[in-house]
C-alpha positions as CSV (number, residue, x, y, z in Angstrom):
1,M,0.4,30.0,-30.4
2,D,3.9,29.0,-31.4
3,P,6.2,29.6,-28.4
4,N,9.2,30.1,-30.7
5,A,7.6,32.9,-32.7
6,T,7.1,36.5,-31.6
7,A,6.6,38.1,-35.0
8,P,6.6,37.0,-38.6
9,N,10.3,37.6,-39.0
10,Q,11.5,37.0,-35.5
11,S,12.5,33.8,-33.7
12,C,12.5,33.2,-30.0
13,N,14.6,30.3,-28.7
14,L,13.1,29.0,-25.5
15,H,15.2,25.9,-25.4
16,D,18.7,27.3,-24.7
17,C,20.7,24.6,-22.9
18,E,22.2,25.8,-19.7
19,E,24.9,23.7,-18.1
20,V,23.3,24.0,-14.6
21,A,20.0,22.7,-15.8
22,Q,21.7,19.9,-17.8
23,V,23.2,18.7,-14.5
24,L,20.5,19.5,-11.9
25,F,17.4,18.3,-13.7
26,P,18.8,14.8,-14.4
27,L,20.0,14.5,-10.8
28,F,16.7,15.6,-9.5
29,Y,14.7,13.2,-11.6
30,I,17.1,10.3,-10.8
31,L,16.4,11.0,-7.1
32,V,12.6,11.1,-7.8
33,F,12.8,7.9,-9.7
34,L,14.6,6.0,-6.9
35,M,12.3,7.3,-4.2
36,S,9.2,6.7,-6.1
37,V,10.1,3.2,-7.2
38,S,11.0,2.2,-3.7
39,G,8.1,3.8,-1.9
40,N,5.3,3.1,-4.4
41,G,6.7,-0.4,-5.3
42,L,6.6,-1.4,-1.6
43,V,3.0,-0.3,-1.1
44,L,1.9,-2.2,-4.2
45,Y,3.7,-5.3,-3.0
46,V,2.3,-5.0,0.6
47,V,-1.3,-4.3,-0.5
48,W,-1.3,-6.9,-3.3
49,A,-0.3,-9.6,-0.8
50,K,-3.6,-8.9,1.1
51,R,-5.7,-7.8,-1.8
52,K,-8.8,-9.7,-0.5
53,K,-9.1,-7.3,2.4
54,L,-9.3,-4.1,0.5
55,N,-11.8,-1.3,1.2
56,S,-12.5,1.9,-0.7
57,T,-9.7,3.9,0.8
58,S,-7.2,1.2,0.1
59,L,-8.3,1.1,-3.5
60,Y,-7.8,4.8,-4.0
61,L,-4.4,4.5,-2.5
62,I,-3.5,1.6,-4.7
63,N,-4.6,3.5,-7.8
64,L,-2.6,6.5,-6.6
65,A,0.5,4.3,-6.4
66,L,-0.2,2.8,-9.8
67,S,-0.4,6.3,-11.3
68,D,2.9,7.3,-9.6
69,M,4.6,4.1,-10.9
70,L,3.3,4.7,-14.5
71,F,4.8,8.2,-14.4
72,T,8.1,6.9,-12.8
73,L,8.6,4.4,-15.6
74,A,8.6,7.3,-18.1
75,L,11.3,9.2,-16.1
76,P,14.4,7.6,-17.8
77,G,13.3,9.2,-21.1
78,R,13.0,12.6,-19.5
79,I,16.4,12.2,-17.8
80,A,18.0,11.4,-21.1
81,Y,16.2,14.4,-22.7
82,Y,17.7,16.8,-20.1
83,V,21.2,15.2,-20.3
84,R,21.1,15.7,-24.1
85,C,20.3,19.4,-23.7
86,F,16.6,19.2,-24.8
87,D,17.3,16.9,-27.6
88,W,14.7,14.1,-27.8
89,P,16.1,10.9,-29.4
90,F,13.1,8.6,-29.0
91,G,10.7,9.8,-31.8
92,D,7.4,11.6,-32.0
93,L,5.2,8.8,-30.6
94,A,7.3,8.4,-27.5
95,C,7.2,12.2,-27.0
96,R,3.4,12.1,-27.2
97,L,3.2,9.2,-24.9
98,T,5.4,11.0,-22.4
99,S,3.0,14.0,-22.5
100,V,0.0,11.7,-21.9
101,V,1.7,10.0,-19.0
102,F,2.7,13.3,-17.4
103,Y,-0.8,14.7,-17.4
104,A,-2.4,11.4,-16.6
105,N,-0.2,11.0,-13.5
106,T,-0.9,14.6,-12.4
107,Y,-4.7,14.6,-12.7
108,A,-5.3,11.0,-11.8
109,G,-3.3,11.7,-8.6
110,I,-5.4,14.8,-7.9
111,G,-8.5,12.8,-8.6
112,F,-7.6,10.0,-6.2
113,M,-6.5,12.4,-3.5
114,T,-9.9,14.1,-3.8
115,C,-11.5,10.7,-3.5
116,I,-9.5,9.8,-0.4
117,S,-10.4,13.2,1.2
118,L,-14.1,12.6,0.5
119,D,-13.8,9.0,1.8
120,R,-12.3,10.2,5.1
121,Y,-14.9,13.0,5.3
122,L,-17.7,10.4,5.1
123,A,-16.0,8.1,7.6
124,M,-15.4,10.8,10.2
125,V,-18.4,13.2,9.8
126,H,-21.1,10.9,8.4
127,P,-20.1,7.4,9.5
128,H,-23.7,6.0,9.1
129,R,-24.7,7.9,6.0
130,L,-24.3,6.5,2.5
131,P,-22.3,3.4,3.7
132,R,-22.5,1.9,0.2
133,L,-20.2,4.7,-1.1
134,R,-17.4,3.3,1.0
135,T,-17.6,-0.3,0.0
136,A,-14.9,-2.0,-2.1
137,R,-17.4,-2.3,-5.0
138,A,-18.1,1.4,-5.0
139,G,-14.4,2.0,-4.8
140,W,-13.7,0.0,-8.0
141,V,-16.5,2.0,-9.8
142,V,-15.1,5.4,-8.6
143,C,-11.5,4.4,-9.7
144,A,-12.8,3.3,-13.1
145,L,-14.6,6.7,-13.5
146,V,-11.4,8.6,-12.5
147,W,-9.3,6.8,-15.1
148,L,-12.0,7.2,-17.7
149,L,-12.2,11.0,-17.2
150,V,-8.4,11.2,-17.2
151,S,-8.2,9.3,-20.4
152,V,-10.8,11.4,-22.1
153,E,-8.9,14.5,-21.2
154,N,-5.5,13.3,-22.2
155,V,-5.7,10.8,-25.0
156,P,-6.3,13.7,-27.6
157,L,-2.7,14.7,-26.9
158,L,-1.7,11.6,-28.8
159,F,-3.0,13.2,-32.0
160,K,-1.1,16.5,-31.6
161,E,2.3,17.1,-33.0
162,M,4.7,17.4,-30.0
163,L,8.1,17.1,-31.7
164,V,9.7,20.1,-33.4
165,N,13.1,20.6,-35.0
166,D,15.4,23.3,-33.6
167,G,18.6,23.2,-35.6
168,D,20.3,19.9,-34.9
169,R,18.0,19.2,-32.0
170,R,14.5,17.7,-31.7
171,I,12.5,19.5,-29.1
172,C,9.8,17.4,-27.3
173,R,7.0,19.7,-26.0
174,E,6.0,16.9,-23.6
175,H,4.0,19.3,-21.4
176,G,1.5,19.9,-24.2
177,L,2.5,23.5,-24.8
178,G,2.8,24.4,-28.4
179,D,1.3,25.9,-31.5
180,F,-2.4,25.4,-30.4
181,P,-4.9,28.2,-30.9
182,S,-6.9,26.9,-28.0
183,L,-3.9,26.8,-25.6
184,P,-4.8,29.7,-23.3
185,Y,-8.4,28.5,-23.0
186,R,-7.3,24.9,-22.3
187,L,-4.8,26.1,-19.6
188,L,-7.5,28.1,-17.8
189,L,-10.1,25.3,-18.2
190,V,-7.7,22.7,-16.9
191,C,-6.7,24.8,-13.9
192,T,-10.3,25.4,-13.0
193,I,-11.7,21.9,-13.3
194,N,-8.7,19.8,-12.5
195,F,-7.1,22.0,-9.7
196,C,-9.4,24.6,-8.3
197,F,-12.5,22.4,-7.9
198,P,-10.6,19.5,-6.2
199,L,-8.8,22.0,-4.0
200,V,-12.2,23.4,-2.8
201,V,-13.5,19.9,-2.1
202,I,-10.4,19.0,-0.1
203,L,-10.5,22.2,1.9
204,F,-14.2,21.5,2.7
205,C,-13.4,18.0,3.8
206,Y,-10.5,19.1,6.0
207,A,-12.5,21.9,7.6
208,Q,-15.4,19.5,8.3
209,V,-13.2,16.7,9.7
210,N,-11.3,19.2,11.9
211,S,-14.6,20.7,13.1
212,K,-15.9,17.3,14.0
213,L,-12.8,16.4,15.9
214,S,-12.9,19.8,17.8
215,R,-16.5,19.2,18.8
216,A,-15.8,15.7,19.9
217,A,-12.8,16.9,22.0
218,K,-15.1,19.1,24.0
219,H,-17.3,16.2,24.9
220,N,-14.7,13.5,25.1
221,P,-11.0,14.5,25.2
222,V,-10.0,10.8,24.8
223,T,-11.7,10.7,21.4
224,H,-9.7,13.8,20.3
225,R,-6.4,12.1,21.4
226,S,-7.1,8.8,19.7
227,V,-4.6,7.7,17.1
228,H,-7.3,6.9,14.5
229,S,-8.9,10.4,14.8
230,Q,-5.6,12.2,14.6
231,R,-4.5,10.0,11.6
232,A,-7.8,10.7,9.7
233,G,-7.2,14.4,10.0
234,G,-3.5,14.0,9.2
235,I,-4.3,12.2,6.0
236,I,-6.4,15.1,4.6
237,L,-3.9,17.7,5.9
238,L,-1.1,15.9,4.1
239,I,-3.2,15.9,0.9
240,L,-3.9,19.6,1.4
241,L,-0.2,20.4,1.9
242,T,0.7,18.3,-1.2
243,F,-1.7,20.5,-3.2
244,V,-0.3,23.7,-1.9
245,V,3.4,22.8,-2.2
246,C,3.4,20.6,-5.3
247,F,0.5,21.5,-7.5
248,S,-0.3,25.2,-6.7
249,P,2.9,26.7,-8.2
250,Y,2.4,25.0,-11.6
251,H,-1.2,25.9,-11.9
252,I,-0.8,29.5,-10.8
253,N,2.1,29.8,-13.3
254,T,0.1,28.3,-16.2
255,A,-3.1,30.1,-15.4
256,S,-1.4,33.5,-15.2
257,F,0.3,32.8,-18.6
258,G,-3.0,31.8,-20.1
259,V,-4.5,35.1,-19.0
260,R,-1.6,37.1,-20.5
261,V,-1.9,35.2,-23.9
262,L,-5.6,36.1,-24.0
263,L,-4.9,39.8,-23.4
264,R,-2.0,40.1,-26.0
265,Q,0.7,38.2,-27.7
266,P,3.5,37.7,-25.2
267,S,7.0,39.0,-26.1
268,C,10.0,36.7,-26.3
269,E,11.2,37.8,-22.9
270,E,7.8,37.1,-21.4
271,Q,7.8,33.6,-23.0
272,K,11.2,32.9,-21.5
273,A,10.1,34.3,-18.2
274,F,7.3,31.6,-18.3
275,K,9.5,28.8,-19.6
276,T,12.0,28.8,-16.8
277,P,9.4,28.7,-13.9
278,L,7.5,26.1,-15.9
279,L,10.3,23.6,-15.7
280,V,10.8,24.4,-12.0
281,T,7.1,24.1,-11.1
282,I,6.8,20.9,-13.1
283,S,9.6,19.5,-11.0
284,M,7.9,20.6,-7.8
285,M,4.7,18.9,-9.0
286,N,6.5,15.7,-9.7
287,V,7.7,15.6,-6.1
288,N,4.2,14.3,-5.2
289,C,5.4,10.8,-6.3
290,C,7.8,10.9,-3.4
291,L,5.2,12.3,-0.9
292,D,2.5,9.8,-1.7
293,P,4.3,7.0,0.2
294,V,4.0,9.2,3.3
295,L,0.2,9.1,2.7
296,Y,0.3,5.4,2.5
297,F,2.3,5.3,5.7
298,L,-0.5,7.1,7.6
299,A,-3.4,5.2,6.0
300,I,-2.2,1.6,5.6
301,K,-1.2,-0.2,8.8
302,T,0.5,-3.1,7.0
303,Y,2.6,-0.6,4.9
304,R,3.5,1.3,8.1
305,Q,4.6,-1.9,9.8
306,R,6.7,-3.0,6.9
307,V,8.5,0.3,6.6
308,L,9.2,0.4,10.3
309,S,10.6,-3.1,10.2
310,L,13.0,-2.1,7.5
311,F,14.5,0.5,9.8
312,G,15.1,-1.8,12.7
313,G,13.1,-3.7,15.3
314,H,10.7,-6.6,14.8
315,V,7.3,-5.3,13.9
316,S,4.3,-7.6,13.5
317,T,3.1,-7.6,9.9
318,S,-0.4,-8.8,10.6
319,V,-2.7,-7.0,8.1
320,S,-5.3,-4.5,9.1
321,P,-6.7,-2.4,6.2
322,V,-7.8,1.2,6.7
323,P,-10.7,1.1,9.2
324,T,-14.1,1.6,7.6
325,K,-15.4,3.4,10.6
326,P,-13.9,6.3,12.5
């Protein structure tokens, strides 16, 4: 489907440059860039300094930070693109790489959040079952598998034409939407496998951990009030909120559009009605780069101490990785 075509002799321009978007989107992504570099950069520095004491949870968090940093490094190109009113000056290869980085960050992030939720579920609900799954060695294997799956899904985008001419502008379809016959099927498949399934897993983990804490509170109120128990539930709750706030709008928008395309060729107005929310929901999804450092703050004691020390007061920086037992 070509998003700029509604009929053989008609043209639908989806890339009208509005002055508000030309100002707001660059400012938004500059803010995301600064917050992501500072938050994720700090966690990589802190964790790398004590890399010999990593466990499975720490490894998932480090890879989540690496994913965010990879995406952040591609933001200057996107900022320039919006400043130039959807005119991509960096060539077709850079446009394709931007698309790969965008989706790699999104779905690697979802993958590692799902791993963290499962890790916390095993630690809290089944602390003595399958202990090998929570070792550092198992963590490295799982991380490698996540990156492998993400690569298999997204590397094909390198072989699709992403750059199209629109008058004197060169439009970069960096979000992978373009003249692909399989587009609606791909949208629905991606939403099902990469969003709906992880969301169900995370909901299950949160419900089980919360149920375990509730049962423990009835027998031992002190256990319920313990900092570690509250933090374990808080980590999964934050991941769940990130899914709902950052990822849900984009996937609901793209899935509904995919269904409409399967039913009939959308009109120009319908395509424009999809394009504007697409840019907004993508921006919301990219906010997860700024929320992930909050996750590190809850999960990594050393990172928490370093952040608190930056805002005043002397805080001991002795390292203590995420506990391997609840």
